[in-house]
Structure formats: C-alpha cells, structure tokens
Steps between C-alpha positions, in 0.01 A plus 500: 500500500347164379585482135275177457207716615604782259521251214152356596353846510641587159389178350146566621521845328637331182196274500280808537667674214481206266138455604443861404692472184285198385179653636547825316598318177172289532302815572644675186385205298145537629435863427435689175587856609844590354552719809440202743704266282792738521462559864477136592799413277700774659422365845584148388840607368557704820429190727727285280782755556430515874520119518830508312648752733390307812631176356842668456490611862421144616791367297726770645407383848596146399144367464294326238262734343136424435430451133120453492184660642270346762253227434227710640566781246488241218156391621394865539596561132318196401193632680542832329486326166191312591336824617590671178337221300188531706484873492598556146847648581347768719780757548354613828523143638860480381585838662338382819713175496817706439421730788456203727835358385659844576365500849681174563820632348504812714438282809793273406733798463393659822549178687846467343591846620420402861791257493861557575658554153847617403496872405556449135223238479260711706557787261414288199197359660382843611540639147311201349235539775438859404446401131277209596291745716485748203364214275254404771379861521471529118306179466287597805411839323400306196282275711335800671433671169344189359275465808396859483457523124140574378 
C-alpha cells in the first residue's frame, strides 16, 4: 500500500471538508430562515469535525495534514456572496449553491473510496461519505421543494 497516496487522498478530502465547513457557514449567514440557519450551521460543524478526524488519520500515517480549503472553493464562496448581493439574499439561490457544493463533496468521497485505503481509514471515509450523501439528499430535497413550490 502506498501511504503517500493515502495521505494525498485524505488531504484532498480534508480540503473538501474545510470547503464545506466554510461554504455552509457562509450560506448560514446569507439566509433568514431559522431552520436553514440551523441546518447549514449543523453541516458546517459536521464538516469541521470530519476534517479534524481526517487530519488525525494523516498524522497517524506520518504525513502533514492539510489545514486549509481549496482556492477554487474560496472563489466559489466569493461568487456566492456576490450573487446574494445581486439577488437580495435569495434563499433559493443559496440552497442551489449548497446543493452544487454537495455534488462535488459526494464525488470527492466516492473517488477516495476507489483508492486502496487501510481498513480503518476506509471505514472512516465510508462513514463520512454516507453522512455527506445524506446532507446532499436533504439539500437536494429542499432544492426540489423550492423549484416545485407554487
């Protein structure tokens, strides 16, 4: 097993989690619905915890854990902020952006699970992937409800 590859894979997931943590925090700041604020803050905290767990795995494997998100995600969050300004903090637009971010997160986890990972790491990644998929499904259902609302 190539531990450098495992560390690289985990660091990519850490970036994804930090991106999600920051993105959901930004989304919570852009909505007025207390239900959405709570949901987005919950997902933000969840992603922060996932990043922490994965950082510990990287360190256990002898690697240097990623501490920041990706530049692309920072730019995306900036774009979301501009869009909110233009649309008057349209909750539907924010939900759409969160759903788009979750599609990327699910993809990142699925790609990681195609790699050769130690059993304990695979189990952690599988558990996190299931919760990321749940979040994606929940946000997707909010998006569908918004689109089909009268």
